[in-house]
C-alpha positions in Angstrom: -18.9 67.7 30.4 -16.3 64.5 29.4 -16.5 61.3 27.4 -15.6 58.0 28.0 -15.6 55.2 25.6 -15.5 51.9 26.6 -15.4 48.2 24.8 -12.7 45.5 24.1 -9.7 46.2 22.4 -10.3 46.2 18.9 -13.6 48.3 19.5 -12.1 51.2 18.1 -12.1 53.5 21.1 -9.4 55.2 20.5 -9.8 55.5 16.8 -13.5 56.5 17.4 -12.5 58.6 20.4 -10.0 61.0 18.2 -13.0 61.5 15.4 -15.0 62.4 18.6 -12.7 64.7 20.3 -12.1 66.7 17.1 -15.9 67.0 16.6 -16.3 68.3 20.0 -13.2 70.2 20.0 -12.4 68.2 23.2 -8.9 66.9 24.2 -8.6 63.2 24.0 -6.8 61.2 26.6 -5.9 57.2 25.9 -4.9 56.0 29.7 -3.0 53.2 28.0 -0.6 55.9 26.3 -0.6 57.5 30.0 0.2 53.8 31.6 3.1 53.1 29.3 4.6 56.7 29.6 4.7 56.8 33.5 6.5 53.0 32.9 8.6 53.6 30.4 7.3 50.7 29.0 4.8 49.1 26.1 1.4 47.8 27.9 2.2 44.2 27.1 5.5 44.6 29.1 3.8 45.8 32.3 1.2 43.7 32.3 3.5 41.0 32.3 5.9 42.3 35.3 2.5 43.5 37.1 0.0 40.4 36.5 -3.1 40.5 36.2 -4.7 42.1 39.4 -1.9 44.3 40.2 -2.1 45.5 36.9 -6.2 46.3 37.4 -4.7 48.1 40.6 -2.2 50.5 38.8 -5.4 50.8 35.9 -7.5 52.3 38.0 -5.3 54.6 40.3 -3.9 56.0 36.7 -7.7 56.5 35.5 -8.4 58.3 38.9 -5.6 60.7 38.7 -5.3 61.2 34.9 -9.2 61.7 34.8 -9.4 64.1 37.8 -10.6 67.7 37.2 -10.7 67.2 33.5 -13.3 68.6 31.2 -14.3 68.6 27.3 -12.3 65.4 27.1 -12.8 61.9 25.6 -11.6 59.6 27.7 -10.3 56.2 26.3 -9.2 53.6 29.0 -8.5 50.1 28.6 -10.6 47.4 28.0 -10.0 45.8 31.2 -11.4 49.1 33.3 -14.3 47.9 33.8 -12.7 45.0 36.6 -12.7 48.1 38.7 -15.6 49.8 40.2 -14.1 52.6 41.8 -12.6 53.5 38.6 -15.7 52.9 36.7 -18.1 54.8 39.5 -15.5 58.0 39.3 -15.9 57.4 35.4 -19.1 57.8 35.5 -19.4 60.9 37.8 -17.0 63.1 35.4 -18.2 61.8 32.2 -21.1 59.9 29.8 -19.8 56.5 29.5 -20.6 55.1 25.9 -20.0 51.4 25.3 -18.8 50.7 22.1 -20.7 47.3 21.5 -18.5 45.7 18.5 -19.3 41.6 18.0 -17.1 38.9 18.7 -16.3 38.0 15.2 -15.2 41.5 14.4 -13.0 41.9 17.6 -11.6 38.3 16.9 -10.6 39.7 13.5 -8.9 42.6 14.8 -7.0 40.9 17.8 -6.3 38.3 15.7 -3.7 36.2 17.2 -1.4 38.7 17.4 0.8 37.8 20.6 1.0 41.7 20.9 -2.3 42.8 20.6 -3.6 39.6 22.8 -0.6 40.5 25.3 -2.4 43.3 26.1 -5.7 41.3 27.0 -6.5 41.6 31.1 -8.0 38.2 32.4 -7.6 36.1 29.3 -5.3 33.4 30.9 -7.7 31.8 32.7 -10.3 32.0 30.0 -11.2 31.7 26.3 -11.0 34.7 24.5 -14.7 34.3 24.1 -15.4 34.0 27.5 -13.4 37.4 28.3 -15.6 38.7 25.9 -18.8 37.8 27.3 -17.8 38.5 30.9 -16.9 42.0 29.6 -19.8 42.5 27.6 -22.3 42.4 30.4 -19.9 44.6 32.5 -19.6 47.1 29.9 -23.7 46.9 29.6 -23.7 47.4 33.3 -21.7 50.7 33.3 -22.7 52.6 30.2 -25.1 55.4 30.1 -25.6 54.8 26.6 -24.3 51.6 23.8 -23.5 52.6 20.3 -23.0 49.4 17.3 -20.1 50.9 15.5 -20.6 48.1 13.2 -23.8 49.3 11.9 -22.2 52.9 11.3 -19.5 54.9 9.5 -17.0 56.9 11.6 -19.2 60.1 11.1 -22.3 58.1 11.9 -21.1 56.6 15.0 -19.1 60.1 16.0 -23.0 61.5 15.6 -24.8 59.1 17.5 -22.4 59.8 20.6 -22.4 63.2 19.9 -26.6 63.2 20.1 -26.5 61.1 23.0 -24.5 63.8 24.9 -26.6 67.1 23.7 -29.6 64.8 24.6 -28.4 64.9 28.4 -27.5 68.6 29.0 
């Protein structure tokens, strides 16, 4: 059994994911870190060089390869992973997908106008950040097996809500 956390940049996928992995005694796997290691550069540089479409394709292949034949892992793919149906179908078949739904106002505060953080957001060139948030939220909800709202809970309560969901599906 694996767990995949999806949501916008700034939703807490890595933060919650590390706590969840520790609680379950699973291995935490951040797909963005895998991409950075493979390419030997920071994510925003990879995105800048590849462009949105090629980045999404590369991210999808990385998700498929990095999560194949894994068990007892918490996966944290990039927020744009929902743009690739094959990757999402794969994640849905190898894990329980949990959407960390955080209000736009909170995401905006966390991301701010930092070029380093905004440079890591696929699709921002064509839409406002809020439009992108709205579009992605619909896709996160489509692919998620369960939704948790971490802003309404403590970290421990968020982790417990995910653990309870996983245990209810065994």
